[in-house]
SEMIBA-851491 format. One record per residue (C-alpha): residue number from 1; residue in one letter; x, y, z. Coordinates in Angstrom, 1 decimal. Example, Ala and Ser with C-alpha at 12.3 -4.5 7.8 and 13.67 -1.06 7.14 Angstrom:
2
> 1,a,12.3,-4.5,7.8
> 2,s,13.7,-1.1,7.1
END
This chain:
341
> 1,x,81.6,22.2,22.7
> 2,x,78.9,22.6,19.9
> 3,x,77.8,19.4,20.4
> 4,x,77.1,19.8,24.2
> 5,x,75.3,23.2,23.4
> 6,x,73.0,21.4,20.7
> 7,x,72.5,18.6,23.5
> 8,x,71.7,21.4,25.9
> 9,x,69.3,23.0,23.6
> 10,x,67.6,19.5,23.0
> 11,x,67.0,18.7,25.9
> 12,x,65.4,21.9,26.9
> 13,x,63.0,21.9,24.2
> 14,x,62.1,18.2,24.8
> 15,x,61.2,19.2,28.8
> 16,x,59.0,22.2,27.7
> 17,x,57.3,20.0,25.3
> 18,x,56.4,17.2,27.6
> 19,x,55.6,19.9,30.5
> 20,x,53.1,21.4,28.0
> 21,x,51.7,18.1,27.0
> 22,x,51.3,17.0,30.5
> 23,x,49.3,20.1,31.7
> 24,x,45.9,19.7,32.2
> 25,x,43.4,21.0,29.5
> 26,x,40.1,22.4,30.2
> 27,x,36.7,21.3,28.8
> 28,x,34.0,23.8,30.0
> 29,x,30.1,23.2,30.2
> 30,x,27.9,26.1,30.3
> 31,x,23.9,26.1,30.6
> 32,x,21.9,29.4,30.3
> 33,x,18.3,30.0,30.2
> 34,x,18.5,32.9,27.7
> 35,x,14.9,33.9,28.4
> 36,x,12.7,34.5,25.3
> 37,x,15.1,34.6,22.7
> 38,x,12.2,34.6,19.8
> 39,x,12.9,35.2,16.1
> 40,x,10.8,37.7,14.1
> 41,x,8.9,34.9,11.9
> 42,x,5.5,34.1,12.8
> 43,x,5.0,30.3,13.5
> 44,x,1.5,29.4,12.9
> 45,x,1.9,26.2,15.2
> 46,x,2.8,28.3,18.1
> 47,x,1.8,31.5,20.5
> 48,x,4.4,33.7,19.4
> 49,x,2.6,36.9,18.8
> 50,x,3.9,38.6,22.0
> 51,x,7.3,38.9,20.3
> 52,x,6.6,39.4,16.5
> 53,x,6.9,42.7,15.1
> 54,x,3.5,44.6,15.8
> 55,x,2.8,42.3,19.0
> 56,x,2.4,43.9,22.2
> 57,x,6.3,44.2,23.3
> 58,x,7.1,45.7,20.1
> 59,x,9.8,43.1,19.0
> 60,x,11.6,43.7,16.2
> 61,x,14.5,42.8,13.7
> 62,x,16.9,45.5,15.8
> 63,x,15.7,44.2,19.4
> 64,x,16.2,40.7,18.1
> 65,x,19.9,41.3,17.0
> 66,x,20.6,42.8,19.8
> 67,x,19.3,40.3,22.0
> 68,x,21.4,37.7,20.0
> 69,x,24.3,39.8,20.3
> 70,x,24.0,39.9,24.6
> 71,x,23.8,36.3,24.6
> 72,x,27.0,35.5,22.3
> 73,x,28.4,38.2,24.8
> 74,x,27.6,36.2,28.0
> 75,x,28.9,32.7,26.2
> 76,x,32.2,34.8,25.1
> 77,x,32.8,36.0,28.7
> 78,x,32.4,32.7,30.4
> 79,x,34.8,31.0,28.1
> 80,x,37.5,33.8,28.4
> 81,x,40.2,32.5,26.3
> 82,x,38.7,29.1,25.9
> 83,x,35.1,28.9,24.5
> 84,x,32.8,26.7,26.4
> 85,x,32.8,23.3,24.8
> 86,x,29.3,22.8,25.3
> 87,x,26.4,25.5,25.9
> 88,x,23.1,24.1,26.8
> 89,x,20.3,27.0,26.0
> 90,x,16.8,27.3,27.6
> 91,x,14.1,29.4,26.2
> 92,x,15.1,29.5,22.6
> 93,x,12.4,29.7,19.5
> 94,x,13.7,28.4,16.6
> 95,x,16.7,26.9,14.3
> 96,x,16.6,30.2,12.9
> 97,x,17.6,31.8,16.1
> 98,x,20.5,29.2,16.8
> 99,x,21.7,29.8,13.2
> 100,x,21.8,33.5,13.2
> 101,x,23.5,33.0,17.3
> 102,x,26.2,31.0,15.7
> 103,x,26.7,32.9,12.6
> 104,x,26.2,36.4,13.2
> 105,x,26.9,37.1,16.8
> 106,x,30.4,37.4,18.7
> 107,x,30.2,33.5,18.3
> 108,x,30.6,33.6,14.8
> 109,x,34.3,32.9,14.8
> 110,x,34.0,29.9,17.2
> 111,x,32.2,27.8,14.6
> 112,x,29.8,26.4,16.9
> 113,x,27.1,23.7,15.7
> 114,x,24.3,22.9,17.3
> 115,x,21.5,20.2,18.2
> 116,x,17.8,21.5,18.5
> 117,x,14.5,19.7,18.1
> 118,x,11.0,21.5,17.7
> 119,x,9.0,20.7,20.8
> 120,x,5.4,20.9,21.5
> 121,x,5.6,24.2,24.0
> 122,x,2.6,26.3,23.5
> 123,x,4.8,29.4,23.1
> 124,x,7.4,27.5,20.9
> 125,x,10.4,27.6,23.2
> 126,x,12.8,24.8,22.9
> 127,x,16.1,23.7,24.5
> 128,x,19.3,23.6,22.4
> 129,x,22.8,22.0,22.7
> 130,x,25.8,24.3,20.9
> 131,x,29.1,22.6,20.7
> 132,x,32.4,22.8,19.6
> 133,x,32.9,20.3,16.8
> 134,x,37.0,19.5,17.8
> 135,x,35.8,18.6,21.6
> 136,x,32.5,16.8,21.2
> 137,x,31.6,14.6,18.4
> 138,x,27.7,13.7,18.5
> 139,x,27.2,9.9,18.0
> 140,x,23.4,10.3,18.9
> 141,x,20.7,12.7,19.8
> 142,x,17.3,12.7,20.5
> 143,x,13.9,14.8,21.6
> 144,x,12.5,13.0,24.9
> 145,x,9.1,13.7,24.6
> 146,x,6.8,14.5,27.7
> 147,x,3.1,13.2,27.6
> 148,x,1.2,13.7,31.1
> 149,x,-1.2,10.8,31.9
> 150,x,-3.0,13.0,34.3
> 151,x,-3.2,16.0,31.8
> 152,x,-3.2,14.9,28.1
> 153,x,-3.8,18.3,26.5
> 154,x,-1.2,20.0,28.6
> 155,x,2.2,20.3,26.5
> 156,x,5.9,21.2,27.3
> 157,x,9.2,21.2,26.7
> 158,x,11.1,17.9,25.3
> 159,x,14.1,17.0,27.3
> 160,x,17.3,17.2,24.5
> 161,x,19.5,14.1,24.9
> 162,x,22.8,13.6,23.4
> 163,x,25.7,11.4,23.2
> 164,x,29.3,12.4,22.2
> 165,x,32.9,11.5,22.0
> 166,x,35.3,14.1,23.8
> 167,x,38.7,14.5,23.3
> 168,x,39.9,11.8,25.7
> 169,x,38.1,9.2,23.4
> 170,x,35.3,8.6,26.3
> 171,x,31.6,9.0,25.6
> 172,x,29.9,11.9,27.0
> 173,x,25.8,11.6,28.0
> 174,x,24.5,15.2,28.2
> 175,x,20.6,16.1,28.9
> 176,x,19.5,19.4,28.5
> 177,x,16.1,20.0,30.3
> 178,x,13.4,22.9,30.8
> 179,x,11.3,21.7,33.3
> 180,x,7.5,23.0,33.5
> 181,x,7.0,26.5,35.3
> 182,x,5.5,27.3,38.6
> 183,x,2.8,29.6,36.7
> 184,x,-0.4,28.9,38.9
> 185,x,1.7,28.3,41.8
> 186,x,4.3,26.0,42.9
> 187,x,2.6,23.2,44.4
> 188,x,0.1,23.2,42.2
> 189,x,2.5,22.8,39.2
> 190,x,4.7,20.4,41.0
> 191,x,3.1,17.2,39.7
> 192,x,4.2,17.9,36.4
> 193,x,7.8,18.6,37.3
> 194,x,8.0,15.3,39.5
> 195,x,6.5,13.7,36.0
> 196,x,9.3,15.2,34.0
> 197,x,12.1,13.9,36.8
> 198,x,10.7,10.7,36.6
> 199,x,10.7,10.5,32.9
> 200,x,14.5,11.7,32.9
> 201,x,15.6,9.3,36.1
> 202,x,14.2,6.3,33.9
> 203,x,16.7,7.3,30.9
> 204,x,19.6,8.0,33.5
> 205,x,19.1,4.4,34.9
> 206,x,19.1,3.2,31.6
> 207,x,22.3,4.2,31.2
> 208,x,23.5,3.1,34.2
> 209,x,22.5,-0.2,33.4
> 210,x,24.1,-0.3,30.0
> 211,x,27.3,1.1,30.6
> 212,x,29.5,0.6,33.2
> 213,x,30.6,4.1,35.3
> 214,x,29.0,6.6,32.3
> 215,x,29.7,9.9,32.2
> 216,x,26.4,12.0,32.7
> 217,x,25.9,15.6,32.5
> 218,x,22.3,16.6,33.2
> 219,x,21.8,20.7,33.2
> 220,x,19.1,23.1,32.7
> 221,x,16.1,25.4,34.5
> 222,x,14.4,22.8,36.7
> 223,x,12.2,25.4,37.9
> 224,x,12.6,23.7,41.3
> 225,x,15.6,24.1,43.8
> 226,x,18.1,21.4,44.6
> 227,x,15.8,20.6,47.8
> 228,x,12.7,20.1,46.1
> 229,x,11.2,16.6,45.8
> 230,x,11.4,16.7,41.8
> 231,x,15.2,17.0,41.9
> 232,x,16.1,15.4,45.6
> 233,x,13.7,12.7,45.5
> 234,x,12.3,11.6,42.0
> 235,x,15.6,12.5,40.0
> 236,x,17.4,11.5,43.1
> 237,x,20.3,14.0,42.6
> 238,x,22.2,14.0,45.9
> 239,x,24.4,16.5,47.3
> 240,x,28.3,16.0,46.8
> 241,x,29.9,14.5,50.1
> 242,x,33.2,12.5,50.8
> 243,x,31.6,9.3,49.6
> 244,x,30.7,9.3,45.9
> 245,x,29.4,6.3,43.9
> 246,x,30.0,5.9,40.1
> 247,x,26.0,4.9,39.7
> 248,x,24.7,7.9,41.4
> 249,x,24.1,11.5,40.3
> 250,x,25.2,14.4,42.3
> 251,x,23.6,18.0,42.1
> 252,x,26.6,20.3,42.1
> 253,x,24.4,23.3,42.9
> 254,x,23.0,21.9,46.2
> 255,x,25.5,23.4,48.5
> 256,x,25.2,26.9,46.5
> 257,x,21.5,27.1,47.2
> 258,x,21.8,25.9,51.1
> 259,x,24.3,29.2,51.2
> 260,x,21.4,31.5,50.0
> 261,x,23.0,32.5,46.1
> 262,x,21.0,31.3,43.1
> 263,x,20.5,32.2,39.5
> 264,x,17.2,33.7,39.8
> 265,x,15.7,36.1,42.4
> 266,x,11.8,36.0,43.2
> 267,x,10.3,38.7,45.4
> 268,x,13.8,39.4,46.7
> 269,x,15.1,35.6,47.2
> 270,x,17.9,34.1,45.3
> 271,x,17.4,30.5,44.3
> 272,x,19.3,28.2,42.1
> 273,x,16.8,27.1,39.5
> 274,x,19.6,26.2,37.2
> 275,x,21.6,23.6,37.8
> 276,x,24.4,21.2,36.7
> 277,x,24.3,17.4,37.7
> 278,x,26.7,14.8,37.3
> 279,x,27.2,11.2,37.8
> 280,x,29.8,10.0,40.2
> 281,x,32.3,8.9,37.6
> 282,x,32.9,12.4,36.7
> 283,x,33.9,13.5,39.9
> 284,x,37.0,10.9,40.3
> 285,x,40.1,12.8,39.9
> 286,x,41.6,9.2,38.9
> 287,x,39.9,9.1,35.6
> 288,x,40.9,10.8,32.3
> 289,x,38.1,13.3,32.3
> 290,x,36.9,14.8,35.8
> 291,x,35.3,17.9,37.6
> 292,x,34.7,18.5,41.3
> 293,x,32.5,20.8,43.5
> 294,x,35.0,23.6,43.3
> 295,x,34.9,23.7,39.6
> 296,x,31.3,24.5,39.0
> 297,x,30.1,28.2,39.1
> 298,x,27.4,30.5,38.7
> 299,x,28.7,33.5,36.6
> 300,x,27.5,36.8,38.0
> 301,x,29.4,39.2,36.2
> 302,x,28.6,42.8,36.8
> 303,x,27.2,43.5,33.5
> 304,x,24.5,40.9,33.9
> 305,x,23.0,42.2,37.0
> 306,x,21.2,45.5,38.0
> 307,x,20.1,47.2,41.4
> 308,x,17.1,45.8,42.7
> 309,x,15.4,49.0,43.6
> 310,x,12.5,47.2,45.5
> 311,x,14.3,44.6,47.6
> 312,x,17.7,46.0,47.7
> 313,x,20.9,44.3,46.3
> 314,x,21.4,43.6,42.7
> 315,x,19.0,41.1,40.5
> 316,x,19.4,39.8,36.9
> 317,x,19.3,42.4,34.2
> 318,x,16.3,41.5,32.2
> 319,x,15.7,42.2,28.5
> 320,x,12.4,43.5,29.6
> 321,x,11.4,44.9,33.1
> 322,x,7.6,44.2,33.0
> 323,x,6.5,45.6,29.7
> 324,x,9.4,48.0,29.3
> 325,x,12.4,47.1,26.8
> 326,x,15.7,47.9,28.7
> 327,x,18.1,45.9,26.7
> 328,x,19.5,43.6,29.2
> 329,x,20.3,39.8,29.3
> 330,x,18.0,37.2,30.9
> 331,x,16.2,36.8,34.3
> 332,x,18.3,33.8,34.8
> 333,x,22.4,33.8,35.2
> 334,x,24.3,31.4,33.6
> 335,x,26.0,28.4,35.1
> 336,x,29.2,26.2,34.1
> 337,x,31.4,23.5,35.1
> 338,x,35.3,23.0,34.3
> 339,x,36.2,19.6,33.5
> 340,x,39.7,18.7,33.3
> 341,x,41.7,15.8,31.2
END
């Protein structure tokens, strides 16, 4: 009788163990334009005077620390029980900002590391990538510089490119982008975004040429919508459909934008400037690591929004409303994608 009881216990334990290990595991990728995350240190090589103690915005250490606490709160809220494996950030001034964010905010216990390169942006705002070392082991990273042949004195953010090994043993290629702004007008500035998209597409094509069915994630603030030429034509990021090619990239935010939801609100209209674009291989549920259209989201938690007094409805709760400090988060909402393996 004792042998039978032991046998039953062993069978139950074995069944439970197999069930736990056969469950799909989550790998979350997030992207967030944090809007002007400046430290309080003067950088003589950039125009950061607006966000210095004594500057026109009254920026100081207290506001800086609250800003990093707010960013940490958003990242942990997106992750829930499981922290995002990768977090692409836009509008980060410096390595100090990233060190303080990962060491002194609510992210401290999560042990994030980061990839970052100083860019030639006039204001000194860069892109960066936070990563969980147990889920992403970098094997290569570089800053892809942008040099406009038609405006040689104009500077903009680099594209951050990183490759790393994920838990399945596969290599994941990640681009974090912040395309040139629409300052001066959408059409007047379009040529610059088209050029950056061209540079990005060339790098993507090189991956398609060098690797059979590469795993590519492109994310960032593109300052263009999924339907604009820089994204839909130059980058050639297609809407998801029933027929997916391993050698193409697909814009996971296309259908959201068409439905009128977005990550940024301008003149009362929501638009999806922040996007996640995936290579077709990552949309194949038969492979070891994949996502889907249903797994991509805009994070619009109530604490990230405030009432829009002018155009009604809601709008992102910013750190500043004009020149008025209001202790908010950003003028953009984060986007994220769940991957499974």
